MIDO-238983 format. One line per field, with one value per residue: residue number from 1; chain; x, y, z of N, C-alpha, C in turn. Coordinates in steps of 0.05 Angstrom, whole numbers. Atoms other than C-alpha are relative to their C-alpha. Layout:
<atoms>
seq [NUM|...]
mol [A|...]
n_X [X|...]
n_Y [Y|...]
n_Z [Z|...]
ca_X [X|...]
ca_Y [Y|...]
ca_Z [Z|...]
c_X [X|...]
c_Y [Y|...]
c_Z [Z|...]
</atoms>
This chain:
<atoms>
seq [1|2|3|4|5|6|7|8|9|10|11|12|13|14|15|16|17|18|19|20|21|22|23|24|25|26|27|28|29|30|31|32|33|34|35|36|37|38|39|40|41|42|43|44|45|46|47|48|49|50|51|52|53|54|55|56|57|58|59|60|61|62|63|64|65|66|67|68|69|70|71|72|73|74|75|76|77|78|79|80|81|82|83|84|85|86|87|88|89|90|91|92|93|94|95|96|97|98|99|100|101|102|103|104|105|106|107|108|109|110|111|112|113|114|115|116|117|118|119|120|121|122|123|124|125|126|127|128|129|130|131|132|133|134|135|136|137|138|139|140|141|142|143|144|145|146|147|148|149|150|151|152|153|154|155|156|157|158|159|160|161|162|163|164|165|166|167|168|169|170|171|172|173|174|175|176|177|178|179|180|181|182|183|184|185|186|187|188|189|190|191|192|193|194|195|196|197|198|199|200|201|202|203|204|205|206|207|208|209|210|211|212|213|214|215|216|217|218|219|220|221|222|223|224|225|226|227|228|229|230|231|232|233|234|235|236|237|238|239|240|241|242|243|244|245|246|247|248|249|250|251|252|253|254|255|256|257|258|259|260|261|262|263|264|265|266|267|268|269|270|271|272|273|274|275|276|277|278|279|280|281|282|283|284|285|286|287|288|289|290|291|292|293|294|295|296|297|298|299|300|301|302|303|304|305|306|307|308|309|310|311|312|313|314|315|316|317|318|319|320|321|322]
mol [A|A|A|A|A|A|A|A|A|A|A|A|A|A|A|A|A|A|A|A|A|A|A|A|A|A|A|A|A|A|A|A|A|A|A|A|A|A|A|A|A|A|A|A|A|A|A|A|A|A|A|A|A|A|A|A|A|A|A|A|A|A|A|A|A|A|A|A|A|A|A|A|A|A|A|A|A|A|A|A|A|A|A|A|A|A|A|A|A|A|A|A|A|A|A|A|A|A|A|A|A|A|A|A|A|A|A|A|A|A|A|A|A|A|A|A|A|A|A|A|A|A|A|A|A|A|A|A|A|A|A|A|A|A|A|A|A|A|A|A|A|A|A|A|A|A|A|A|A|A|A|A|A|A|A|A|A|A|A|A|A|A|A|A|A|A|A|A|A|A|A|A|A|A|A|A|A|A|A|A|A|A|A|A|A|A|A|A|A|A|A|A|A|A|A|A|A|A|A|A|A|A|A|A|A|A|A|A|A|A|A|A|A|A|A|A|A|A|A|A|A|A|A|A|A|A|A|A|A|A|A|A|A|A|A|A|A|A|A|A|A|A|A|A|A|A|A|A|A|A|A|A|A|A|A|A|A|A|A|A|A|A|A|A|A|A|A|A|A|A|A|A|A|A|A|A|A|A|A|A|A|A|A|A|A|A|A|A|A|A|A|A|A|A|A|A|A|A|A|A|A|A|A|A|A|A|A|A|A|A|A|A|A|A|A|A|A|A|A|A|A|A]
n_X [17|17|-3|15|-16|-23|10|5|-26|-12|15|-7|-28|0|15|-19|-20|12|4|-26|-7|16|-12|-26|3|-11|-7|-11|23|8|-20|4|23|-8|-18|15|17|-16|-15|13|0|17|-9|-8|-3|-18|-5|-5|15|25|1|7|29|13|-5|18|26|-2|-1|27|19|-6|8|29|11|-10|-29|-11|-19|-3|-19|-25|-14|-28|-18|3|-12|-28|-6|10|26|-3|7|28|-1|-7|-6|24|17|-5|-3|5|-14|10|-17|2|-27|-15|-26|5|-21|10|8|-23|-15|12|1|-17|12|23|-11|-11|22|13|25|0|1|14|-5|18|-17|2|-26|-7|-29|-9|-10|23|10|-19|-2|25|7|19|1|25|-5|21|-10|19|-14|-2|16|21|-11|-12|-29|-12|-13|18|10|29|6|-16|13|25|-7|-9|24|15|-14|5|27|1|-11|19|24|-8|-4|27|11|-16|5|29|10|28|11|1|-27|-4|14|-15|-19|14|24|12|12|22|-10|-3|26|15|-11|0|26|20|28|4|-12|17|29|16|8|17|25|-1|9|29|15|28|12|17|27|1|14|-19|-6|-21|-24|-9|-12|-27|-17|-6|-15|-26|-15|-15|17|8|4|2|25|-7|22|1|-25|-22|-12|6|17|2|-8|17|-16|16|7|24|23|5|12|27|17|3|20|26|7|2|-16|-8|13|-7|-21|-27|-4|14|-14|-29|-12|-11|-27|-19|-28|-13|-29|-12|-14|-29|-7|-11|20|0|18|27|3|3|27|19|-2|11|29|12|13|-16|-6|0|1|-25|5|-24|-9|21|20|16|21|6|-22|-15|-6|7|-21|13|-19|-12|-22|-23|-11|-13|-25|-21|-6|6]
n_Y [-21|-10|-28|-15|0|-17|-28|-6|-2|-26|-22|1|-9|-29|-11|1|-20|-26|-1|-5|-27|-18|0|-13|-29|-13|-29|-6|-8|-27|-18|-2|-17|-27|-9|-6|-22|-25|-7|-20|10|23|27|14|29|13|28|16|25|2|-22|-23|1|-7|-28|-16|-1|-16|-27|-7|-2|-24|-23|-3|-4|-25|-2|-1|21|13|22|-4|25|-6|3|-25|-21|0|-12|-27|-6|-10|-29|-3|-2|-27|-3|1|23|25|23|26|19|27|23|21|8|-24|-1|-3|-17|-25|-16|-9|-19|-27|-11|-24|-24|-8|-15|-26|-17|-10|14|20|27|21|26|22|23|22|5|-24|-4|-5|-27|-19|-6|-16|-26|-14|-17|16|27|14|29|15|28|22|25|17|-7|19|17|24|0|-22|-17|-21|-19|3|-11|-25|-22|-6|-15|-26|-14|-7|-22|-24|-8|-10|-27|-17|-5|-16|-28|-10|-7|-22|-25|-7|2|6|11|-22|-2|24|-4|-18|16|21|-13|17|24|0|-8|-29|-12|5|-18|-28|-9|-6|0|-24|4|18|-4|-16|-23|-19|9|29|13|7|-9|-9|-9|19|0|8|26|20|0|-19|13|20|-15|-8|24|8|-21|-3|24|11|20|-9|-29|-8|-14|-22|-17|-27|-14|14|21|27|15|28|7|19|13|13|26|-4|-3|26|19|-9|6|29|7|-10|-26|-23|-20|-22|-25|-5|-19|11|4|24|23|-2|12|-22|3|10|-1|-23|0|-27|-2|3|28|16|15|28|2|1|27|18|-3|12|29|9|-5|10|-22|-9|-29|-15|-29|-12|-25|-15|9|12|-20|-8|20|1|14|-14|19|28|18|25|23|2|-20|10|23|-10|-14|20|4|28]
n_Z [-10|21|5|-21|-25|4|-1|-28|-13|8|-14|-28|-4|3|-23|-23|4|-6|-29|-12|7|-17|-27|0|3|-24|2|27|17|-8|10|29|4|-7|21|24|-6|-4|24|17|27|8|-6|24|-7|19|-4|24|3|-14|-19|15|5|-25|-4|17|-13|-24|9|10|-23|-14|16|0|-27|-12|-3|27|2|26|0|15|6|-7|23|14|-17|5|26|3|-12|-28|1|-10|-29|-9|-29|-15|7|-15|17|-12|17|-6|8|-21|-9|-8|14|29|11|11|-23|-14|16|-1|-27|-4|13|-16|-22|9|8|-24|-5|-22|10|-16|12|-6|7|-17|-11|-17|0|27|6|3|-27|-14|13|-1|-23|-14|11|-5|2|14|3|-4|-8|23|24|6|22|-13|6|-15|19|11|-20|-4|-26|-4|14|-14|-24|9|9|-24|-14|16|-5|-28|1|14|-16|-23|10|5|-25|-12|14|-1|27|-1|25|19|11|17|25|17|15|14|13|20|-8|-19|-26|-2|2|-25|-21|9|9|-21|9|16|26|16|-4|18|-15|14|12|4|-24|2|-24|2|-25|-14|10|28|6|7|29|3|-11|20|22|-10|-2|27|13|-12|7|-23|-13|-27|-4|-28|-6|-17|-10|13|-6|14|-16|10|-18|7|27|14|21|21|-11|-16|18|13|-19|-6|23|2|-19|10|-12|18|-15|16|-10|-28|-4|-5|-29|-8|11|-6|-23|-16|-12|19|-7|11|-2|5|26|-5|-6|22|16|-10|-23|11|11|-23|-10|20|-1|-26|-1|25|14|23|0|-25|2|-10|-14|-6|-26|-16|-9|23|6|29|14|20|22|-3|12|8|1|27|2|-15|14|24|-8|-3|-28|-7]
ca_X [71|11|9|-43|1|60|20|-2|70|94|40|55|130|116|64|116|166|118|101|175|185|129|163|228|200|238|268|303|236|218|284|271|203|234|289|238|190|245|277|264|271|241|247|287|281|334|346|368|329|271|290|283|213|193|226|184|121|145|160|92|55|92|79|5|-1|32|106|139|179|207|248|321|352|422|454|426|449|520|515|487|418|447|435|363|386|390|416|363|333|327|351|321|370|344|389|375|448|470|527|494|549|507|479|547|576|526|534|594|558|495|537|572|506|483|426|406|411|362|382|332|371|370|443|457|533|535|570|502|479|544|541|470|443|386|384|318|324|282|316|278|295|281|257|193|231|249|318|329|348|289|273|204|195|250|215|149|181|214|148|113|166|156|81|92|136|85|26|64|84|11|-11|46|29|-46|-60|-135|-181|-188|-112|-112|-163|-117|-67|-120|-165|-176|-220|-275|-231|-214|-285|-313|-268|-276|-346|-398|-473|-472|-429|-483|-549|-604|-621|-666|-722|-698|-722|-790|-836|-911|-953|-992|-1058|-1038|-1082|-1048|-1054|-1010|-961|-959|-943|-884|-857|-860|-832|-773|-754|-730|-788|-806|-834|-827|-889|-880|-923|-938|-871|-831|-815|-810|-865|-865|-849|-889|-854|-877|-877|-928|-973|-966|-982|-1043|-1070|-1058|-1103|-1158|-1155|-1178|-1124|-1117|-1164|-1137|-1089|-1014|-1017|-1064|-1018|-948|-902|-885|-816|-773|-699|-652|-578|-534|-503|-434|-437|-397|-437|-415|-454|-516|-506|-499|-565|-601|-575|-594|-664|-676|-693|-668|-665|-653|-673|-614|-611|-561|-557|-598|-634|-661|-728|-732|-692|-638|-632|-644|-593|-613|-581|-570|-528|-484|-475|-458|-405|-366|-367|-397]
ca_Y [578|603|671|693|671|707|771|768|757|818|862|838|850|921|933|911|958|1017|999|998|1064|1097|1075|1107|1177|1222|1291|1285|1288|1350|1382|1366|1400|1461|1466|1466|1514|1564|1562|1619|1575|1513|1439|1401|1325|1282|1208|1156|1097|1074|1126|1178|1155|1158|1226|1252|1232|1264|1329|1328|1316|1372|1420|1406|1415|1483|1468|1492|1433|1400|1340|1345|1285|1279|1256|1318|1359|1338|1367|1436|1428|1444|1516|1503|1504|1571|1593|1578|1519|1451|1389|1322|1270|1198|1136|1071|1053|1125|1113|1126|1156|1208|1233|1237|1276|1333|1340|1388|1434|1433|1456|1511|1537|1547|1497|1454|1379|1327|1255|1198|1133|1064|1069|1117|1108|1124|1183|1214|1209|1238|1296|1316|1370|1323|1247|1210|1135|1096|1029|964|896|861|873|841|814|741|752|813|852|892|955|940|950|1003|1045|1038|1063|1121|1140|1138|1183|1232|1232|1242|1303|1332|1324|1349|1411|1419|1420|1465|1517|1515|1494|1492|1460|1529|1531|1461|1482|1537|1484|1437|1480|1425|1364|1345|1356|1428|1445|1414|1459|1523|1526|1560|1561|1632|1608|1559|1587|1617|1688|1747|1731|1659|1644|1607|1643|1653|1688|1649|1669|1648|1593|1528|1535|1597|1558|1503|1555|1581|1511|1496|1563|1565|1493|1474|1429|1472|1539|1575|1605|1674|1719|1792|1813|1765|1717|1644|1603|1538|1501|1463|1412|1381|1316|1344|1363|1296|1257|1300|1292|1217|1215|1250|1316|1377|1425|1474|1525|1517|1568|1555|1562|1502|1456|1479|1443|1490|1502|1493|1477|1535|1548|1610|1634|1632|1557|1508|1477|1410|1425|1438|1371|1336|1365|1345|1274|1267|1295|1265|1332|1366|1440|1489|1561|1606|1664|1719|1699|1668|1733|1745|1711|1728|1682|1710|1648|1575|1519|1455|1386|1386|1449|1418|1354|1392|1431|1366|1366|1296]
ca_Z [-770|-811|-843|-792|-734|-765|-774|-701|-679|-718|-688|-618|-626|-650|-595|-543|-574|-568|-496|-478|-514|-474|-409|-431|-444|-396|-387|-454|-488|-449|-469|-542|-538|-504|-557|-613|-579|-561|-630|-678|-739|-771|-757|-809|-807|-840|-849|-900|-927|-884|-832|-886|-904|-831|-827|-884|-847|-783|-819|-853|-787|-753|-810|-808|-733|-723|-724|-789|-814|-877|-896|-919|-954|-924|-989|-1023|-963|-976|-1046|-1030|-998|-929|-952|-930|-858|-822|-754|-702|-738|-705|-741|-722|-749|-752|-754|-718|-715|-704|-752|-820|-863|-898|-831|-798|-856|-848|-773|-774|-822|-779|-720|-760|-786|-714|-715|-656|-664|-637|-650|-655|-653|-624|-603|-544|-552|-626|-658|-675|-602|-576|-625|-609|-563|-544|-553|-560|-549|-600|-590|-593|-564|-629|-700|-723|-783|-765|-797|-753|-815|-843|-803|-774|-700|-701|-754|-718|-654|-691|-723|-656|-625|-682|-671|-596|-611|-660|-613|-552|-592|-614|-542|-519|-572|-558|-629|-643|-695|-728|-736|-764|-816|-842|-863|-891|-936|-986|-982|-934|-873|-888|-908|-845|-803|-844|-874|-830|-834|-862|-920|-944|-921|-964|-943|-961|-1010|-1015|-944|-946|-896|-887|-835|-783|-814|-884|-915|-931|-1006|-1000|-956|-1008|-1061|-1019|-1006|-1081|-1103|-1056|-1071|-1001|-981|-921|-900|-834|-801|-769|-726|-743|-713|-757|-701|-723|-690|-728|-792|-844|-889|-954|-915|-866|-924|-958|-896|-882|-952|-951|-890|-929|-891|-928|-906|-963|-931|-861|-832|-827|-751|-748|-787|-766|-718|-661|-630|-692|-684|-697|-708|-707|-772|-740|-725|-767|-824|-796|-733|-774|-809|-742|-718|-782|-778|-704|-714|-783|-814|-878|-860|-804|-797|-783|-734|-719|-646|-590|-574|-644|-660|-734|-780|-824|-867|-877|-890|-926|-923|-998|-993|-941|-980|-1044|-1006|-996|-920|-914]
c_X [-17|5|-14|16|24|-7|-5|26|13|-13|6|28|0|-15|18|21|-11|-5|26|8|-15|12|26|-2|8|6|12|-21|-9|20|-3|-23|8|19|-16|-18|15|15|-15|-2|-20|12|7|5|17|5|3|-18|-27|-3|-8|-30|-16|4|-18|-28|0|-1|-28|-20|6|-10|-30|-12|14|29|13|23|2|21|24|14|30|19|-2|12|29|8|-15|-26|2|-5|-28|0|10|7|-27|-19|7|0|-6|13|-8|19|-2|27|15|26|-4|19|-10|-9|25|15|-12|1|18|-12|-24|10|10|-22|-16|-27|2|-4|-14|4|-22|14|-5|26|10|30|11|11|-22|-10|19|2|-24|-3|-20|-1|-27|4|-24|8|-22|16|3|-16|-22|8|14|30|14|14|-17|-9|-31|-9|14|-12|-27|5|8|-24|-17|12|-5|-28|-2|11|-21|-24|7|5|-27|-12|14|-6|-29|-13|-29|-10|-1|28|5|-13|15|20|-12|-25|-13|-13|-21|10|2|-27|-16|9|-2|-28|-19|-27|-5|11|-18|-29|-13|-10|-18|-25|0|-10|-30|-14|-28|-9|-18|-28|-2|-14|21|6|22|27|11|14|29|19|9|19|29|17|16|-16|-10|-7|-1|-26|7|-25|3|26|24|14|-8|-15|-1|9|-21|17|-18|-8|-25|-25|-7|-14|-29|-19|-5|-22|-28|-8|-1|13|5|-12|5|23|26|4|-13|15|30|8|14|28|21|29|13|30|10|16|30|9|12|-23|-1|-18|-29|-6|-5|-29|-21|0|-12|-30|-15|-16|19|6|-2|-2|23|-6|27|12|-24|-22|-19|-21|-7|23|13|7|-10|22|-13|22|14|23|25|14|15|26|24|8|-2|12]
c_Y [11|30|17|1|18|29|8|3|27|23|1|10|31|14|0|22|28|3|6|29|20|1|15|30|14|29|7|8|28|21|4|19|30|12|9|25|27|9|21|-10|-22|-26|-14|-29|-13|-29|-14|-25|0|22|26|1|7|30|18|2|17|30|9|4|25|25|5|5|24|3|0|-20|-9|-21|7|-27|4|-3|25|23|2|16|27|6|8|30|5|5|28|-1|1|-22|-24|-23|-25|-21|-29|-21|-21|-8|24|3|2|21|27|20|12|21|28|12|24|25|10|17|28|19|10|-12|-19|-28|-18|-26|-20|-25|-23|-7|25|6|7|28|21|8|18|29|18|18|-15|-27|-13|-29|-14|-29|-20|-25|-19|12|-21|-19|-24|-2|21|21|24|18|-3|12|26|24|7|16|29|17|9|23|26|10|12|29|19|7|16|29|13|10|24|26|8|-1|-10|-11|22|3|-23|4|17|-16|-23|11|-18|-25|3|10|30|14|-3|19|29|10|5|1|23|-2|-16|7|17|24|18|-12|-31|-16|-6|7|7|10|-22|-3|-7|-27|-19|-1|21|-11|-20|14|8|-23|-8|21|2|-25|-13|-20|8|29|5|16|21|15|28|15|-13|-21|-28|-15|-29|-5|-20|-12|-12|-28|2|2|-27|-19|8|-6|-30|-10|11|26|21|24|26|27|5|20|-14|-6|-26|-26|-2|-17|22|-6|-11|2|24|-3|28|-1|-4|-28|-13|-14|-29|-4|-1|-28|-20|1|-13|-30|-11|2|-9|22|9|29|11|29|12|28|14|-8|-11|19|9|-21|-1|-12|18|-18|-28|-17|-27|-22|-2|20|-9|-23|9|14|-20|-5|-30|-19]
c_Z [-24|-4|21|26|-3|2|29|15|-6|15|29|6|-2|23|25|-2|7|30|14|-5|18|28|1|-4|26|-5|-27|-19|6|-11|-30|-7|5|-22|-24|5|2|-25|-16|-29|-5|11|-26|8|-22|7|-27|-1|14|21|-14|-6|25|6|-16|12|25|-7|-9|23|16|-15|1|27|14|4|-28|-3|-29|2|-18|-4|5|-23|-18|16|-5|-25|-3|14|30|1|9|30|8|30|15|-7|18|-19|16|-19|10|-11|22|11|12|-14|-30|-12|-9|22|14|-15|1|28|5|-12|16|24|-8|-8|24|5|24|-12|20|-15|8|-10|20|14|16|1|-28|-4|-3|28|14|-11|5|25|18|-14|8|-7|-13|-4|5|7|-23|-23|-4|-22|13|-5|17|-17|-9|23|2|26|5|-15|12|25|-7|-8|23|15|-15|5|28|1|-12|18|26|-7|-5|26|13|-13|2|-27|0|-27|-22|-13|-19|-27|-20|-17|-16|-14|-20|11|21|28|3|-1|26|22|-7|-6|23|-13|-19|-28|-19|1|-22|17|-17|-11|-4|25|-2|26|-7|27|12|-11|-30|-4|-12|-29|-6|11|-19|-23|8|1|-28|-13|10|-4|22|15|27|-1|30|3|21|10|-13|4|-15|16|-10|21|-6|-29|-12|-23|-21|10|17|-18|-13|18|7|-23|-4|20|-7|12|-21|13|-15|9|29|2|7|29|10|-8|9|25|16|10|-19|10|-14|3|-6|-26|4|6|-25|-15|9|24|-9|-11|22|11|-19|1|26|1|-25|-14|-23|-1|28|-6|15|13|6|27|15|8|-22|-7|-29|-15|-21|-24|6|-13|-4|-2|-27|-4|14|-14|-25|6|3|28|7|-21]
</atoms>
């Protein structure tokens, strides 16, 4: 069998394991969710070896989606780290065999501490399964390893069950993108969910604006002085009526038009796009990309016609959102 054929076989075995796992989701899963939601404590995930590595990922996913969670190494637990567990916590113990020595040794202490126990195992008759308050069956019919030794399909099934728990809890708690952003303040993801237009916009004297009756040489001066490649055109009441970009000027001059003595109202593009200051900066970026523009005038709300700022593509890119 070629390497390609072997890779496809592995993926199909694991895909079959996940499909079978989905069909086995039942009332036990709902009980596990209820136990976690009703608890007053945290979720502590524990497992040895490959199960431990999967457990670390499950704990991390839960913690980032609104369920306070951390990983406890069972071998360290035996030597004092069980002090991390408090009454009302929920322990998710992971063992494919359900007979992992280090896991079984911490079970009596978990019970004495008053924590709830959810078992994730491939063996429903194991000591771990029998000791648990809720048992989640993550058994697989075969491992993807041709020797049947290396945890492959079983770890994939366990990881998927953990993701299912985390996402079901997210939905149950009504967790929103804004909540997600609180736990992810760093990097592009956090900035995309936190930064708003008002955080990046230019305001006050930095807004490039001219009156409708201004001559184009004055508009050109404003475009150059403000350094944003655009100026807004307002009426006598300060309402934004149009925009003129340096690209508009360049194209007009290339055609030989003598525009410097014309009025801004004669050159401007009417009906400029707008965005509210409370919108996410990512939304402004999306509009700019869709419309192939580099700036948007900003308004307090939909009822106000005078701009309170302007946001430029370069400011968004420098913020690290994209």
